[in-house]
N, C-alpha and C positions, 0 to 999 in steps of 0.2 A: 104971267103966261095967261093968255085968253082961253076960256073954256071953248070946246068945240061946239058948234051949233047942233041943236037937237036933230036937224035934218041930216047932217053929215053922219051922226052916230047911227041913225036908222039905215042910211044907205050902206054903211060899212057892215052892219049886222046882217043885212039881207045878202050882201055879196059873200060873206063868210058862210052863211047857211047854205048858199047855192053851190059854192065851189068845193066845200069840204067833202060832201058825199061823193062827188065826181072824182076827187083825188083818191079817196079810199077805194072806190070801185076800180079805178085804174090800177092801183097797186094789187088788188086781188086778181084781176085779169092777167096782169103781167107775171104773177107768181106761178112757177111751174107746178103741175099736179104731181103729187107724190103717191106712189103705190105702196101701201103698207101690207106686209106679209103676202106678197104676190104669190109666193110658192104655195102657201097654205090655201089661198083662194083657188089656185089651179088644181090642187089636190082634192079640194072639196067637190070639184066638177067630175071627178072620176067615179065610176060606179063602184059599189062595194065588192062586186065580183072581180073587177080589174085589180082592186087593191088586194083582195085575197090571193090572186095569182102572183102578184109581185112579192107578197110576204112568203109564199111557198117556195120562191126562188131564193136560195141563200145568198146570191149575188145580185138580187134585185136592186135597182136604183131607187132606194126608198129610205128615208130617215125613219127609224123606229126604235122603240125601247120595249122589248119583251121582258115580262116577268114570268119565268117558267118554274113551276113548283113540281117536284118529283117526290112523291111519298113512296118509299121503298119498304114493303111489308115483309115481316119474318126475316129481318136482317140481323146478322151477328150470331154469336153462340147462344144468346138468350132469346132469339126470335122476336126482337123488338121492331119498332118502326123508326126508320131513319127518314128525315125530311130535308131536302135540299132545294133552296130557292135560288135560282140562277137569274141574276140581273144581266141582260145581254144587249147593250146598246149597239145598233148597227148604223155606221156613218159612212156614206159614200163620198169619195173625193173625186172630182171631175178633173182629169188631167188635160183633156182636150175633147174635141168633138167625137173622137173615135175610141178613147180609152178611159176607163174608170179604175179606181182602187176602192174596193169595198172592205171596210174594216169591221171586224166583229170581235167584241170583247165579252168574256164571260166571267162574272164575279160570283162565286158560290157562297151562300150563307147556309151553314150546316147545323142541323139539330141532330145530335147523336143519342141513340138509346144506350143503356148500360152494356158494355162489352166485357164485363167481369168474366174471368179474373184479370183481363187486360185493363190497364189504366185508360180512362176516357175523360173527355170534357163534354158537358151537355150542349154547348153551343160555341160556334166560332166561324171564322172565315177560312175557305180553302184557297188553293193557289189560283191566281187569275190566268186565264188563257186568252191570248190575243192573236188574232189571225188577220192577214191582209192579202186580199186577192186582186191581182191584176187581171182585168177582164175587159173584153170588147164592150163598147157602149150599146151595141145593138146585136141581137141574135142573127144567125145566118141559117136559113131554112129551119127555123125553130130551135136550133142548137145554140147554147151559150156555155162558155167555159171560163174557169178562173184558176190561177195558180199563184202561190206565194209562200211566205214563211208563216210558221206558227211558233209562238213564244210562250213558255210557261214561266210566270213570275211567282217567286216564293213569298206569297202573302198569307200563308197558313198561320193562323193565330196560335196553333198548338201542333206539336209534332204528330199527334194522332190524327190530324186532319189533312196532312199533306207534307210533301218534302220541303226542306229549307234550301234546296239547290235549284238554280236556274236551269232551264231546259229549252230545247228548240228542235225544229225539224221542218219538213216540207208539208204543205197542204194543197189540196186540189179539189175542184168541184166540176161536175158536168151536169147540165140541165137541158131537158127537152120540153118545149111548150107547144101544144097544138090544140086548138079548140078548148074544150073544158079541162084538158089534161095538163098537169105539171108533174114531171117525173125526173129522177136523176139520182145522183149520189155525191156525197162528200166524204173525204178520207184524209187522215193525217197520221203521222208517226212522230212521237216526241221522245228524244233522248235527253237524259240529264247531263249537264256539263260537270261531271265529277260525281261525288257522293260515294257511299259505301253500301255494300250488300249485307244481308243478315238481319237478325231481329232488330226492328226499329231503324232499318237502313234508310238512307236518303237517295240512293241510286234508283233510277227508273228507266224503263224502255216500254212505252205504251203505244198501242195502235187503236185508232177509232175510225169506224165507218158508219155512215148514216145514209142508207138508201131511203128514198122517199117516193111516194106516188100519191097524187091527189086528184080527185074528180070534183069539179065545180058545177053546182046545180043552177046557180043564178041567185040573185038577191043576197049575195054574200055567203050562202051556205056551201059547205064542202065536206067530203069525207076522204079519209086517206090513211096512210100508215107511214111512220117515220121512226123505226126502231134505231136505237143507238147501240151498235155492236162494239164491244171493246175487247182488247186482248192485252194481257200483261206478259211480255216476252221473257221476263225474269222468273215467271212461275213455270210449273211443269204440268204436263198432261191436261186433264179437263179442268184444272184449277186456273188455267190461263184465260178462258173465254167467258164472256157474258153475251148471250144471244137472246134478245127479246123477240116475242111474236105478239102482235096486237094491232089495234086500229084506233083511230081518233076521228072526232067530228068537231066542226067549228063553224063560226059565222063572223063576218065583219059587219059591224053596225056603225052608225054615226050618232054619237051623243049630241043631243041638241040639234041634230040635223047637220052638224059641222065637223066635230072631232071624230075621225075614224078610230075604232077600237076593234081588235080581233080577240074573240073569245074561243077557247079550245079546251076540249076534254078528251082524254084518251086513257086506255088501259093496255098494259103489256105484261105477258107472262114470260119469265126468263127460262126458256127451254134448256139452255146451258148456263151454268153459273159456278163461281168458285164455291169452296166449302161453306163459307159463311155469307155468301151473297144472298140478296133478297129473292124471294120466290116470285113476287110480281110487283108491278109499279102502277100507281095512279098518277097520270100527268095532267096538270091543269095550267092554263097559260092565259095571261092578259097582255095584249100588245098595244101600245099607244103609237099611232102613226102620225108623223109630222110632215 
């Protein structure tokens, strides 16, 4: 086999060096552009005040994970401090252009003080509460509503931290938004699916209402009130109700200029409470927004 002439080899090398970059460039131009995390990029363009308003709406179309800590002071027969950390992911599901389902899950992690002479455990998980609200995608004249089921899942790690019986009931929310104001109320009632009454009983019938009002100042700052009112229908007289009165302040910031985070601090005095209910509560919350 005869070796190729030097001139032929030079011509082939020049042709390869000329056409290879052109081919690579053609492949790059032909490849479609891919938008990575487009939702997060759009969210980053929203002002912190807009994000704060969405968070104040329980059925706002926003992916978020709140970590809400409630320190309950002078709780139980020995007037100790109970601490409950609620992990509360909110996931919106888009059915179509007109309707959403907003799911809210609450997983409580509970630190208990001594309740002697009653038996207690120092730490554990409480029952999970899951709610799903069918809601219009857009408000009408500033009003937005949502209705759906609420389910209590028996995930308590100890009988002293919650019932071992499933439960459920209806839940609803009504929200009004205009200018700097976001106000409304959320309510539900949960009945146990069975169980028994008496000391250490697993049967329950509980009511919860959370009226809320918030005023937004701008730059993510806001003040408001969102007391959690509860009633135990199986109790009698003034032992049934917990009625907090108080206020809270918060701000939405952006970590690194990108990740929105809501910071909140509030205090509530329980004007009505059961015999061994806490006197007042310190609420702190960190919410990551996606």
